[in-house]
Every structure is written in C-alpha cells, then in structure tokens.
Backbone bond lengths (Angstrom), bond angles and torsions (degrees), N, CA, C in turn:
res aa  C-N    CA-C-N  psi(-1)  N-CA   C-N-CA  omega(-1)  CA-C   N-CA-C  phi
1 M - - - 1.378 - - 1.590 113.25 -
2 Q 1.289 117.19 126.49 1.454 120.50 -174.57 1.567 109.31 -88.35
3 T 1.254 117.27 134.50 1.431 122.89 173.81 1.486 114.58 -74.19
4 P 1.330 120.84 123.42 1.509 116.33 -179.64 1.440 113.14 -64.68
5 H 1.309 118.04 151.20 1.468 124.24 179.17 1.470 105.37 -78.07
6 L 1.352 120.34 133.59 1.414 124.15 176.89 1.511 110.08 -107.21
7 K 1.296 119.30 129.11 1.465 121.78 -178.90 1.551 103.19 -88.76
8 T 1.314 117.56 124.62 1.405 123.61 -175.05 1.531 112.81 -99.10
9 S 1.332 119.41 -7.70 1.446 121.25 -179.61 1.588 109.33 -132.10
10 L 1.267 114.00 116.54 1.437 117.00 179.14 1.488 111.47 -116.56
11 T 1.373 116.59 150.65 1.428 120.94 176.04 1.523 109.59 -80.67
12 T 1.317 113.98 164.64 1.499 118.82 -179.43 1.574 108.21 -61.91
13 A 1.386 115.90 -39.00 1.415 118.17 179.62 1.538 110.75 -61.70
14 E 1.345 116.17 -41.44 1.541 117.63 179.47 1.520 109.36 -64.44
15 L 1.341 117.50 -39.01 1.475 119.49 179.59 1.480 115.25 -65.34
16 E 1.361 114.29 -28.48 1.519 121.37 -177.66 1.460 114.37 -98.55
17 K 1.312 118.51 7.88 1.448 121.96 -174.41 1.533 113.53 -55.96
18 D 1.367 114.83 -30.37 1.518 114.99 177.62 1.454 116.16 -84.92
19 G 1.361 115.79 9.82 1.526 120.98 174.94 1.491 113.52 97.75
20 D 1.292 118.61 -17.39 1.447 122.67 179.88 1.542 108.56 -88.23
21 P 1.347 117.22 134.93 1.392 119.69 179.24 1.566 110.79 -68.48
22 A 1.325 115.04 148.01 1.492 118.46 -177.87 1.529 105.85 -77.99
23 M 1.270 115.77 148.76 1.501 122.82 173.23 1.531 108.76 -114.46
24 F 1.303 114.87 122.31 1.462 118.31 176.54 1.544 108.80 -100.54
25 V 1.332 115.45 134.46 1.407 124.71 179.54 1.528 110.37 -126.59
26 D 1.363 114.56 124.61 1.441 119.99 175.39 1.480 110.03 -81.16
27 I 1.331 124.01 116.49 1.415 121.63 -170.71 1.525 114.43 -92.42
28 H 1.352 115.79 5.54 1.461 116.81 176.84 1.515 111.40 -156.72
29 V 1.331 113.45 104.61 1.514 117.23 -178.98 1.489 108.24 -139.12
30 H 1.352 116.44 150.22 1.441 124.28 175.56 1.501 110.09 -121.57
31 A 1.308 119.24 139.24 1.470 122.72 176.13 1.507 106.53 -149.61
32 Y 1.366 111.06 152.10 1.466 119.59 179.99 1.556 107.30 -129.34
33 R 1.372 115.16 155.42 1.471 118.65 176.22 1.596 110.55 -63.06
34 P 1.295 112.58 155.37 1.535 114.80 175.98 1.533 110.67 -53.59
35 G 1.291 116.29 145.14 1.484 120.77 178.10 1.515 114.85 87.17
36 C 1.301 117.84 -2.51 1.444 121.55 -178.95 1.609 105.33 -63.43
37 P 1.389 114.18 141.41 1.470 114.44 178.51 1.457 111.59 -69.17
38 K 1.362 116.41 162.73 1.451 121.57 177.54 1.527 109.28 -67.13
39 A 1.327 115.72 137.77 1.431 121.07 -174.60 1.498 116.54 -57.37
40 D 1.278 116.33 -42.18 1.483 123.28 -177.83 1.487 111.89 -126.78
41 G 1.328 116.88 14.02 1.388 119.56 -173.52 1.508 112.32 93.48
42 R 1.283 119.11 -9.80 1.508 124.55 -174.10 1.507 110.39 -127.76
43 V 1.377 118.01 -45.71 1.427 125.27 -163.83 1.562 105.71 -90.65
44 Q 1.305 116.38 121.51 1.453 120.45 172.56 1.558 109.35 -106.71
45 F 1.303 116.32 122.44 1.470 120.19 -179.72 1.486 110.67 -76.62
46 A 1.275 115.75 151.32 1.487 121.09 175.31 1.503 112.13 -68.63
47 T 1.358 114.85 154.05 1.468 117.80 170.57 1.487 109.85 -88.82
48 P 1.356 115.38 164.03 1.488 115.33 178.46 1.522 113.73 -55.35
49 D 1.362 117.49 -36.94 1.495 116.78 176.89 1.498 114.34 -62.51
50 E 1.313 116.06 -40.19 1.427 123.03 176.06 1.504 113.26 -58.55
51 V 1.358 111.35 -46.24 1.508 119.46 178.80 1.517 109.85 -58.52
52 L 1.321 116.79 -46.13 1.507 120.54 -178.89 1.512 110.75 -71.45
53 R 1.286 123.46 -28.55 1.432 119.72 176.24 1.506 106.78 -72.91
54 R 1.249 122.54 -39.51 1.487 123.83 174.85 1.522 111.30 -62.16
55 Y 1.277 119.06 -42.59 1.424 123.30 172.68 1.563 113.94 -55.11
56 D 1.321 115.05 -44.19 1.477 121.95 -179.89 1.584 106.06 -62.58
57 A 1.330 116.60 -42.50 1.452 118.11 -176.84 1.577 111.38 -68.31
58 L 1.279 115.41 -26.53 1.484 120.86 -177.31 1.477 113.40 -105.25
59 K 1.359 116.45 3.11 1.556 122.62 175.59 1.484 106.21 66.22
60 I 1.272 120.98 40.42 1.495 123.15 176.26 1.514 106.18 -99.82
61 E 1.273 118.75 122.68 1.482 122.34 -174.76 1.516 112.97 -74.65
62 R 1.392 118.69 -47.02 1.400 122.39 -170.64 1.484 108.69 -142.42
63 G 1.412 112.41 164.71 1.463 117.26 178.57 1.538 108.54 -143.88
64 V 1.362 117.25 146.99 1.448 120.56 173.68 1.571 109.84 -93.14
65 L 1.260 116.68 112.66 1.485 127.11 -175.60 1.498 110.11 -87.95
66 L 1.384 115.51 115.21 1.472 123.17 177.41 1.489 113.48 -110.29
67 P 1.346 116.84 142.88 1.466 114.43 172.99 1.554 109.75 -72.39
68 L 1.270 114.17 152.58 1.435 117.36 -176.36 1.525 107.00 -96.49
69 I 1.322 114.33 107.00 1.494 121.69 -178.21 1.532 103.67 -138.16
70 G 1.284 114.86 114.39 1.489 118.70 175.49 1.499 111.61 -176.74
71 P 1.293 115.73 166.37 1.509 120.21 -179.29 1.525 114.48 -66.35
72 E 1.331 118.51 -21.93 1.495 118.95 -174.42 1.557 110.15 -74.38
73 V 1.292 116.13 -40.90 1.473 122.43 178.82 1.501 112.61 -130.06
74 Y 1.298 117.17 130.29 1.458 121.14 179.60 1.505 107.75 -106.85
75 L 1.306 119.29 96.45 1.449 125.78 179.01 1.564 102.76 -146.51
76 P 1.342 119.87 77.26 1.407 123.52 -172.44 1.533 111.20 -54.10
77 Q 1.387 115.37 149.04 1.462 121.15 -174.35 1.526 102.26 -150.41
78 S 1.269 117.76 121.03 1.519 120.70 178.28 1.479 113.63 -75.65
79 N 1.289 112.08 154.72 1.530 120.86 173.29 1.594 107.57 -59.36
80 E 1.308 115.22 -37.61 1.499 118.68 -178.11 1.591 109.37 -62.21
81 D 1.363 114.17 -37.35 1.408 119.69 178.59 1.507 114.77 -65.31
82 I 1.298 111.67 -37.64 1.511 119.70 174.23 1.537 110.16 -64.46
83 L 1.295 114.14 -50.52 1.471 121.75 -179.27 1.555 108.63 -57.20
84 D 1.317 121.64 -48.53 1.396 125.03 177.65 1.523 116.25 -56.96
85 M 1.318 114.68 -45.78 1.459 120.69 178.59 1.555 108.04 -65.53
86 C 1.303 118.00 -38.10 1.493 118.25 -180.00 1.521 110.99 -68.29
87 N 1.287 114.79 -41.45 1.475 119.72 178.64 1.540 110.42 -60.08
88 R 1.330 118.48 -32.56 1.472 120.39 -178.08 1.550 111.67 -85.35
89 S 1.330 118.01 -3.58 1.487 119.19 -174.41 1.527 115.96 -89.33
90 G 1.313 117.15 6.81 1.382 119.54 -174.64 1.540 118.63 64.94
91 G 1.348 112.79 28.14 1.465 117.82 -179.60 1.523 113.04 85.06
92 R 1.349 121.44 1.82 1.442 121.50 -178.03 1.577 112.92 -84.70
93 L 1.308 115.15 -23.82 1.467 118.25 177.31 1.510 107.25 -106.49
94 I 1.352 115.34 133.54 1.452 124.76 -177.34 1.565 106.76 -106.05
95 P 1.362 117.78 123.39 1.421 116.26 179.22 1.512 115.99 -75.27
96 F 1.374 113.20 140.18 1.423 122.40 172.22 1.495 106.10 -128.47
97 C 1.306 119.35 115.41 1.453 120.61 -174.43 1.519 111.73 -109.35
98 N 1.356 115.24 149.85 1.438 122.22 -177.86 1.524 107.53 -97.31
99 L 1.315 112.23 145.96 1.505 119.16 172.82 1.504 105.92 -135.60
100 V 1.313 118.18 122.46 1.418 123.31 178.63 1.526 107.92 -101.96
101 P 1.348 117.68 107.45 1.436 120.08 -174.26 1.505 115.78 -54.22
102 S 1.293 115.39 -30.39 1.473 117.96 -174.25 1.545 109.57 -73.44
103 S 1.393 116.36 -17.09 1.495 121.96 -177.08 1.547 110.91 -88.73
104 V 1.372 116.11 -9.12 1.492 118.65 -173.68 1.514 108.86 -102.11
105 R 1.331 115.57 131.59 1.478 121.90 179.95 1.556 107.90 -68.89
106 A 1.273 115.52 133.98 1.437 121.80 -177.95 1.585 105.73 -67.15
107 V 1.318 112.44 141.97 1.568 118.36 177.48 1.518 103.91 -125.27
108 S 1.359 113.37 129.56 1.406 119.92 178.09 1.515 111.42 -77.72
109 A 1.339 115.01 146.28 1.472 118.87 -179.94 1.500 108.32 -75.12
110 P 1.277 115.24 143.01 1.544 119.00 179.90 1.517 112.48 -57.48
111 E 1.319 116.00 145.30 1.474 118.23 177.48 1.481 107.94 -77.94
112 M 1.348 117.51 145.39 1.403 122.85 -177.58 1.557 110.76 -112.71
C-alpha cells in the first residue's frame, strides 16, 4: 500500500477554494502589558495592542497567548494576567495557561 503524499503548505487561494475565507491563527505568542521591563535588559516584548496591529497587517485573525515561563528568560507572568489581556482583546487572543504540578498542593480524594 502506497502512502498518499500530503501537501503541507497551501496558498490562501487553495484554502479559500470552497468560497469560505481562510482563517489564520498564530498558535504561539507572548505579550506583556505596557511598561513591562525588558526581559534580559535588551529585549522588549510587544504589548497586546502591538500584537493585534501586527496581526491586522498580516491578516492573522487570532492568536494563542502564553505566559512566558522558562529557563531562558525570567520575567514571571501570571495566568490571571494572560486571562485579563485575552478578555480585553475582543476575542482575538485565546488564553493558554501554565500549570506547574510541583507548585500545586496535593489534595486527597474524598473518602467514600
């Protein structure tokens, strides 16, 4: 049995051939509120408004906003901050929140 070849890159015209406009979603974006300090003394992250203006220029409908938590850059950001920025985006930013299992207190299951 031969495996069919899958095309992994389509043009907008190919995506819209059924008459429906294509929707582009950025699945990984970071943003911080205005006035946030530079991450490493050099890098200034975009604000949500700056991200959305860039999306408008590139015809990107929505983006998945993630908190920046990692060993490369230490600039803590809460899940609540992500949720608030998404709530203010008119539905264009989709929240993706982090949960670090080691930071959550264990809860026992109720006895039955």
